[in-house]
C-alpha angles and dihedrals in degrees: 000000000000122000127203136182120203089214089066098042111101116249115231119204102219095179136331092288103035138063128174143187121203135197114192126198131172093272108021148027122222116196138181111205126187118197130181122232114284097024115137122206111212119241111273143145139225131218090227133045117278126218115198127190124183113219098180137358128016132293130194114207127190110203115178086345093304116123119227126182118208132189138180112321095014116132129189134183115218116201118235 
């Protein structure tokens, strides 16, 4: 069993409005991403499934062109 603590995972400044922390294992990546209001993530895809949970604030996703609003506590699974 591996154990991690977000308080010890380095914070990476991706751009002026986004930071992330990432934990990599052999078969998955777990990330914690913090974005400021108004930031837009460009359309992209992942080889593996993605699970997204909103801790605070609101997020609008467009998956296959379909909008989806998320708020605190909401979790979605995005197919690969």
